[in-house]
N, C-alpha and C positions, 0 to 999 in steps of 0.2 A: 288531693283536689276533691272537693265535694261532688257528690253525684249530681249530674244534670238531668232533670226529668225530660221526657220527650217534648218537642216543640209544641205539640197540641195541648200539653198540660202547663207549660210555662206561662202562657198568656190566656187567661180565662176569657172566652168570648162573651161579648155583650148579648143580652137576650134580644134586644131590638136595636141593631146598629142603624145609625142614621144613613140615608142614602149617600151623603158626602163621605162619611167615614168608610162605608163599604167600598165606594169607588176608589178611595185612596189606598185601602188595604189591597184590593185586587191589582191596582196599577203598580203599587210598590213591589208586590211579590213578582209580578210579571216583568218589571224592569230589572229586578235582581237576576231572575232566571235568564233574561235576554242579554246579560253580560256575556253569556256563552256565545251569542251571535256577534257581539262586538269583537270577541277574541277570534272567532271564525274569520271575520272580515279583516282584522288587523294582521293576523298571522298569514292570511292568504295574500293580502295586498302588499305587505312590507317587502316581500321578496322581489317585487318588480323594481323597487329603488335599490335595494341592497345588491341585486344581481349586477348592476352596473359596476360595482366595486369589488364584489367577490370574484367576478370573472377574471380581471387582470391579476388579482392577488394569488389565486389558485390556478391561473392559466387554464381556464375552462374552455373547451371546444363548444360548438353549438349543441352537440349531443349531450355533453355533461351539464350544460346550462339547463337543458330540458329535464335531465335526470334529477338535478337539484330541486327544480320546481316540482316535478312529479312525485318526489318522495313523500311530500306532504299528502298528496292525493292517495297514494298507495296506503299510507297509514290510515287515512279516512275510511277507505274501503274496509280495512280490518276492523276499525272502530265500529262501523255500522254493523258488520256481520256479528260481532260479539255483543254489541250493546242492546240489540233487540231483545234477546232473552234476559240479559242482565237488568235492563230497565224494567221489564215486567216482574223480575224476581225481587230486586232490592228496592224498587220504587223510583219514581222520577227524581225525588230529592236526593236519594243516594247516588244516582247516576250523575246528577249535576255536581255534587261534591267531588266525586271521583274525577270528573272531567276537569274541574278547577285545579286539582292537584297535578294532573298530568300536563295541563297547560303550563303550569309553573316550572315543572321539570324540563319540558321541551324547550321553553324560551331560554332558560338558563343554559342548557346544553348547546343551543344554537349560537348564543353569544360567545361562549367559551371555546367553540370548536377550533382545534389546532390545524385541522386539515379538512378536505372536502368530504372524506368518508365519514368523519364524525358529524359534520354538518348535515349530511344526508340522513344519518341515523337519528339525529335530534329532530330534524324536520319530520321524519316518520313518526316519532313519538307525538309531536304536535298534531299531526294528522289524525292519530287515534283519538285525541281529545276532541278535535273538530267533528269527526264522524259520530262519536258518542253524543256530543252536545247537540248536533244537528237533529238527532232523533228525540232526545230528552227534553230540550227546551220547548218546542212547539207542543209536545204531548203534555207537558206540565201545565203550560199556560192554557191550552184548550180545556183542560180538565178542572181548572179553578175559575174560569171566566164565566160570567152569566152569558146566556146565548145571544142577547141583544148586542153585546160588545165583543163577542168572541173573535170575530174576524179582525177587528182592529187590534186587539191585544195579541193574538197569535202573530199578526204581521209585525209586531215589535221586533220579532226575530230578524226579519229581513231589514227593517229600518236600522237596527243595531249592526247588522252586517255592513250596511253601506256607511254607517258612521265609522265603523272600524277601518274600512278601506280608506275613507277620506282622511282619518287621523293618520293612518300609515303613510299616506302620501305627504302629509304635512311634516311628519317626523323624518321621512326620507329627504325632504327639501331642507329641513333644519340641519341635518348632518351631512348634506351633500358637500359642503366646502371642506370638511375634515375627512370625507370618505369614511365616516364612522359607521360602517355596516354592522359592527358588533353591538353598538348602542341601539341601532334600529331594531335588531332582532331581540335584544335583551329587555327592552322596555315593555315587551309583552308580559313580563312578570307582574307589572303593577296592576292592570285590570284583572289578571288571574287571581292575585291575592285578594283583591276587593270582592271578586265573585265568591271565593271560598268563605270569606267572613260573612257575606250577605246570605248565601244559601244556607249556612249553618243555622240561621235564625228562622228560616222558613218552615212552614208545616208541610207535611206530605200531601199529595193530591187526594182529595176526598174520594174520587172515583177509584183510585188504586186501593185506598184503605177499605172501601166497601167490597171490592172484588176479592179482598183477602179476609173477609169476614169480620172486619173491625168497624162495625156500624156506629158504635158510640163515638169513636174517634172521628169518623167521617162526618157525623152530624155536628160535632163540636167545631170542626174546621169550617163547615158550611155556615154555621151560625155567626161567624165573624163577618160575613159579607152578605148574608141573606136573613130575612125574617124567619122565625120558627116555622111559619106556614110554608114559605118558599123552600126552606131547607128540607122539610118533610116531603114536599111534593117532588123535589129533585131526587131525593133518595128513592122514592117509589118509582120514578121513571127509570132510574138506573137498575133497580132490582127487577123491574118488569122485563127489561131487556136481558139482563144477565141470567134470569131464570130460563130464557130460551137458548142460552149459550152454554148449556151444561155438557154438551157432548163433543165440542170441537177440540181438535188437536192441531198441532202445527201442520201436519200433512193436509188437513182439510182446507187450508188456504189455497191449495192447488186444485181443488175440485171445481167443476164447471160453474157452480153457483157463485163462487167468489171471484171468478176470473175477470168479469167486466170491471169490477172495482179495482182489482190489482192492476189490470191493464191500463186503466185510466191513470192511476198513480205513476205507473212506469212511463207512459207517453208524456205526461206533464214534465216529469224529471228529465226524460230524454230530450225533449224539445228545448227545455231550459238550457241544456248543455250544448246541443248540436247547433244552436245559432251562434255559438262561439264566444259567449260572454267572458269566459275566463281566459281566452286568448287576449282579450282586451285588458282584463284585470292584471294578469301576470306579465304581459309583454308590451303594454302600451308604451312605457318609456323606451324599451328596446326598439320597437317599431318606429317611434318618433325620432330616436337617435339615428336609425338607419335612413330616415327621411331627411336628415340634415340638421336636426336639432342638436344643440349641445346638451350635456347631461342635466344641467340646471334647468334649461328651457324645457327639456323633455319631462322632467319631474314636475315642473310648474304647470305644464299643460295637463299632466295627469291629475293634478289637484283640481283643475277645472272640471275634468271628466268626473272625478269623484264627488265634487260638489253637486253637479247635476244629478248624479245617481242618488245622493242622500236627500236632496230637496224633493225630487219627484217621488221618492219612496214615502217621504213624510206626507206629501199631498195625498198619495194613494191611501195612506192609513186613514185619513179623514173621510175618504170616499167609499172605502171597500164595504162598509156596512150600510151605506146609503145607495150607491149605484149598483153594488153587487159584484160578485167575483167574475161572472161570465163576461159582461161588457168590457171590464178592464183588461181581462186576459186576451180576449179575441181582438179587440181594437188595438191594444198595445203590440201584440204579436205581428199584426199586419204592418204596423209602422216599422217594427224591427226588420222585417223582410225588405221593405223599401229602403231603409237606411243601409243595409248590407249591399243591395244592388248599387246604390250610389257610391259607397266606399270602393267597391270593386271598379266602378267606372272611373274613379279618380286616378287609378293607377294605369289605365290603358295607354299604351304608347309612350310611357315615360321611363322605360328601362328599370322598373322596380321602384321608382320614386313617384310620389303623388304629384299631380299637376300643381297643387298649392298646399303648403304646409298648413295654412290657416283653414282651408277648406277641409283638410283631413281632420283637424281637431274638431271643427264644427260637425262633420259627419259622425265622428265618434261620440260627440255629445248628444246628437240626435238619436243615435243608436242606443246609448245607455239610458237616455231619458225616456225612451219608449219601453225598454226592457224592464226598468225598475218597477213601474206600477203594474206590470202584467206578469210575465214569466218569472220575474224576481220574487213577487209575492206568492205566486201560485204553487211553486214547488213545496213550500212548507204548509201553506194553508189547505190546499186540496188534500194532501196526505194526512193532515191532522183531523179532517172532517168526515171522510167517507168510509171509515172502518169502524166496526163495533169496538166498544171500549176494551173488552178483555183481550182482544187480539191486536189492538192498535199498534203496540210496540213492535210486534213481529210483522204485521201486514204492511205498515208504512216503511219497513226496512227494504222492501222490494224497490220502492221508489228511491230510497236513499242510496242503495247499492248501485242502482242505475245512474243516479246523479254523479256519484263519486267515481264509478267505473269509467264513465264517458269523460268526466273531468280529467281523470288520469290519462286517458288516451289522447285527449286534445292537448294537454300540457306537454306531452311527449312528441307531438307532431307539428306544432305551430311553425317553428322555425324551419323544420324540414320541408313542410308543405309549401311555405313561401319560397324556399329555394327551388323546389321542383316545379311548382305550378304558378309562381308569381303571387303577389298579394291579391290580384284580381281573382285568380282561381280560388284562393282561400276564402275570400268573402262571398263569392258566388256559390260555392259549395255550401257554406253555412246558410245562405238565403234559400237554397233548394230544400234543405232539411226543415227550415222554418215554414215553408209552404206546406210540406207534408204534415207537420205537426198541427198547423192551423186548420187544415181540412178535417183531421180526425177530431180535434177538440170542438170544432163547430158542430159536429154531429153528436158527440157523446157527452160533453161536459154539462152537468146539471147546475142549476143555481142553488146555493146552500145558505144564503144569508138569512139571518133571523130565525133559524130552525135549530132545535136542540140536537146534540150529537146523537142522542138515542133515536130521535125522529128520523134523522138522515140514515142512520145504520139500519133501522127497522124498515124504512121504505125501500132501500136498496135490496135488502135481504128478501123482502116479501114480493118483490117483482112489480111494485107499483110504478106508475109513470111520473117522472119529474116534469111537471107541466107549467111551472110558474113563469110562463113567457119564454121558455127555453125549449131546446130540442129534447127528445126523450132519452132517458137512461134507465135501464132496468136490470135488476139482478134477480135471478130466481131464488126461491127459498133455500137458505143454507143453514146448516147447523153451526153453532158457534162455540166459543171456548169457555170452559168452566172457570169460575172465579175462585180457583184454589190457589194455595200458596206455592205450588211447585212449578218448576221450570219445565215447559213442555217442548 
């Protein structure tokens, strides 16, 4: 087989790309990377339909149902813990390629599982791919996107997650009659292979290349989507910041100067999970079945919930770089809390069943419709924007570990909590967490739209005030990480 040159050499960049060609190139690369988000959504969502048929086939108790669901999240925690350093060491593209391979292996193993232990192991493998891609996808897109469209492009991750969830519900409904849960799980191989083929043709992130001393390659990649003048200016911006990051090591992320940014990323991730979104994603058909729906009706209702999730995320994508991150996040979170209170009220005095099945579905649609453009976008967008380039892989892993750790806990406790505290108690506990997160974010969340990653990182590090119509957020001067090729 002939030697294949690096991606940056296979396609010579035009000296002066047209604006339309530049937009297509960035959008195409972002869409390919965001297939990781599609797989994230599909493999997370498909278990909700498959579980209706896995449970009787393997005679699963409520506890084992939760373990089967939670094995994916345990794998995601491991994936995030490992992938932070790996993504910084081998590059965003390399991490995406590895994730696609693991997605393929995990989907195949899940479909072929002869028993529940094998299924749990295969779901754990899938979780590792999800954890790794949840860090690599937004990091890659944020580092190739022009600043004026960065928010919209990074948010493709969340849009593709919702598309994956929606498609998983459609696939679940299609195979409901045959109870074909193995087909449901195994079809995850198709987008995984498409991602593998697409990512192979992508270039590495120019910021990562520059941080590894490969300036000529970084400039060549930028020239595909920027004019020579814009490419050189962006390279100077990155170099200016990384020159100040020559002394940071991993332990420096825990120093006081970095703590406000780390804490913000953690709180956004925690609020994202503690309002219970994955209780709905993983267990909506089960909850609807317990409320008196048949399996087909429960999955069909879940399709409606998934459709609302996808459409509202798409609308938010159009608004995030116009309205800004802060109004969407705070306004949407307030409605999420209200929806949780209403959902809890539906169950009052009805012996664990809602007053109306139609009202329950409507309440879940209101909930997911508010979550999608707010906390759904924020978990990936905030963590991709607030940290210096050279430490972004490691620093954003704090938020990712929080996200997956709490996701794991929630997936293990939903059915148990409903049994112990009733659905009313479950939804109102989530509402209480939502209020706490909303209060913190109202005080600490800056507006980041329309600003370069270097500007945001430099402002936070130097202790300036974020005052573009928002509350203040400051971080004292901090040392930063060296753009060397070694893993720290």
